[in-house]
C-alpha positions, 0 to 999 in steps of 0.5 A: 465456260469460255474457252482458250487456246493454250499458245498464248504467251510465252513463258519461262526461259532457260537459266543457261539461256539467259547467260549466253544472251545477256548481252545481246539480249537485254532485259525489258520488263521484270514482273513479280521479280522474274525477268522477261528478256527483248527477245522472248517479247519480240517472238510473241510481239512479232507473232501477234502481229501476224495475226492481226488485221489491223496491227496492233499498237506497241503500248495496247500490246505491252499492256496486254503482255503485262496482264498475261504475264501476272496471270501467269505469275499467279499461277506459278505463285500457285504452285500450278507449274508443280503439279504431275499432270503440268510436268507430263503435259508439258513434257508429252508436247515437247517430245511432240514438237522436238523433231523438227528442230532436229533436222535442219531445214535448209538441208531438207528444202534441198533434199526436197528439191533434189528429190522432186528433180526425179519426179520430172523423169523416168529412167529406164534401168537394169536391175541386179542384185546380190543376197545380203552379207550375215556379217561384215566380212561377208557383206564385204565379199558380197560388195566386191563380187558385185564390184567384180561383177560390174568389171565384168561388164564394161570389159565386153560380158553380157549384162543378161547372162551375167544377170541371169547367172548371179543376180538373186532377184526373183524377177531375172529370170523373166526380165533379164534383170530389165526393169524398163521406165521406173517412177519416183516414189516407187522404189526404196530411197537408197535404190530411187537415188541410186537410179536417178543419179546414176547418169545414162549409159553408165553402171552404177556402183556397188551398193548395199541396202538391207535387201541386198549388195545392188547394182544399176545400169541406166539405159534412157530417160524420158520426162514424166508423162504426169498422171491419167484418170481411166474407166476400163471394162474387164473380161477377166482370164480364169487360168483354170480354164483358158485356153486358145478357143476360150480366149478367141471367144472372150476377145469377139464378145470384147469386140462386140461390147467395143464396137456398141460403145463406139456406135453410142452405147453408153460406156457406165452401162456396159461397165456395169453389165459386162465387166469382171471387175466387181470393185470398179463395175458398179462405178462405170468401170472408174480407177484412180489416177495413177501415173507411170509404173503403177498399172501393168504395161500393156495397160498403162501404154494404151491409156497414157497413149489415148486421147481425153474421152477416147476409147480403145479396142481391146487391150490383152493383160496378164488379167485378161482383156480390157476396153480402157476409156481415158477421162482425164489427164493432167501434169506432173504436180509442182515442187509446192503440190507435192512438197509435204509429201516429199518433206514426210517421206524425207523425215520418215525415211531413215536414208533420205533423214541422215543429211537433215540430222547430220547437219544439225550434228554437225553445227552442234559439233561446232557449237560444243567444241567436239574432238574425237581423241587423237589418239583412238586409231592407234589404241583401237589397233593396239587392242585389237594386236592384243585381243588378236582379232575383233570377235564376241570376247574383244566387243564385250571384254574390251571395247564395252568395258574401255575407259579410253577417252573416244570424244570430247565435247561441252565438257564431257567426255565418252569412253570407247566403253560409252559409245560401244554399245552397239558393235555387232559380236559376230567376228570380222576376220580381215583386220583392216574390215575390223578397224573400219567398221569400229572407227565407223561405228564409235563416230556413229555413236559420238554423232547420236551422243551429240544429238541426245545433248543438244535435244536435252539441252535444247531449250538452252541451244535454240532460241526457237525452241526455247520461244515456242515451249516457253509460249506453251508452258506459259499457255498453260499456266495461264489456261488452267489459273484462269479456269480457277479464278474465272471460269470455274469461279463463276459457276462455284460462287452461287451467292455471287452470281444470284447477287450479281442477277439480283442486281442487274435484272433487268440487263436479261430481259426479253424482247419477245418470249420463250419457250421453256420446257420441255418436247417430247418427240415420238416415231409416230402418231401411234405412238404419240397415242400410246404415250398421252394414254400412259399420261392420263394414268400418270400422277402428274404432280410428279416431276417433270423428270420423273414423268420422263423416266416412267414414259423412257420405261414404258417406250424406250427409243420410240421416244425422244425429249428435249429441254429448252428454254428458246425463243422463235429461231432458236431451235428447229424442234421449238420453231415446229411445234411450238412457233408454227414456223418450222415446215417439219420435223428436224429429226430423221427418226420422229416423226411427231411432236408434243409439249411434254411440259412448259409452255410460252413466258415473256420474261426470264422467271429466274437465273437458270433461264439467262444463266448463260449470258449472266455467268459470262458477264459474272466472269468479266466482272471477277477478272477485272476484279483479278487484273486489279489484284494482280498489279497491287500484288505483284511488282511490274518493272519496264525498262523505258530505255529497252522498250524504245527500242521497239518504236 
């Protein structure tokens, strides 16, 4: 069967889109009563031109385009597009491709460049954290507490003492909140953003993540040093037995190893003999490429200070004593090298994806005429007063049941109840906090509603998406109808295929003989001799498949059989066994072979010997007949004035 990509030519355009673009997007052609607009044709013509080594002429492409559209029309007439399998596959594709259209590409690009700037430097930071509030009230109190701590530090109190007393960061007892230099791509996005956007010498405003309420102080920055490739020999500490004398003995041993390497001993061999790092010793102590912040500081500082090829003296870390060899180094990757990884990070991160998503929402709000109800603020204030405050009863009985209009867009009106499903039912005692929380949540749900509407109507509202979906839809239809009419059709039409072969037999004559038959391969000569002994006891007039089954029953995986019709050079096994041009058996686990059935033939004995070529040619005949049928069956009208605008 011939293969064909499912994305071939564009297809149907939503009715809403046609109405919207009718004035500026004229009808180029009508096929079987269905309009094809200029924008659809242009999209595919330009795409086809980019994929061609030599640009195809417009007239030739129009002919091909019409032929494909006629085939699509035939698929629609056959009801291919109404089947459940077709609809399910098309919907699955829609879900697969819609994601990038729900985020603004220019906003993603801006965000990617902003994040890449983080990769070009490291920042030295202090960190302080409070546990997250379990309720809105608690979260506000935690933010307020952190803000007061910030004020105390700005007034002259010690960061270290306040961090030790208040910070919930588990490392604070050890480091007083000092993280040292940090690199991009290590910490959560919200945390990294504050670390790299806060000016050197300043303290950030308090900010919240799902881990807690944070505050950072940026002490210094430096250019990123890229990454290094290293190998090491490790003498590992056993914390249960470690004392000064044991450490001294280990250090002395490592000094001797180091002396041997500097005297010319091979580092790889010394790692295999002396290293306790069982994951790396077998490969000469090789470690992966690492940037700053990925290794313990003691190891990292030495690794980045060495020259390429240089070997350190023993270095102590929490793991033990290391001898480090710096193999190579490379600078920070370029933006182009990191772009795909950064974009993937943006799209997969809830915080980073907000800006690109919001850009689409804002654009669609303008297109849909979005408005929040002007009386909503007063309604919220009045509802809270009447209910006596924000609690579970207020959320469930007032907010979620309210018909008060909250917003309108695209001819729709959404009520407060429509937007209240995700409101927290925990009490909020502070009235100001409650009002701000309600307004923020309703606005967020309104944005979600706009995005959902856009996603559901994107085929009408986004020409690029519409063209891509149409292209895939027509590709599916074209594939299915071609499969029915041509590929499976040729195979199923056994009478037609036989007749075609009989009429064109001379087209399929060979210029050199073929081996036609079955070759049996055996594990070794002993197995082959046993097979031959069995064959002497079997009635050779039996069908070869029956004989093969008997042999497989007796010898199982010790034998292998291949049926083929091949000429010299087509098959390595036949070249070795039949034609004598192969130098060895092509199968790793089979040492010898014999002909079980068949032999050399000068010309095809029937259709089966050349079925592949004949079927392919017969498919071409069927396709030509089909196209003639389509042209007679479905009317085609081309607006030459519109077409001339493309010349």
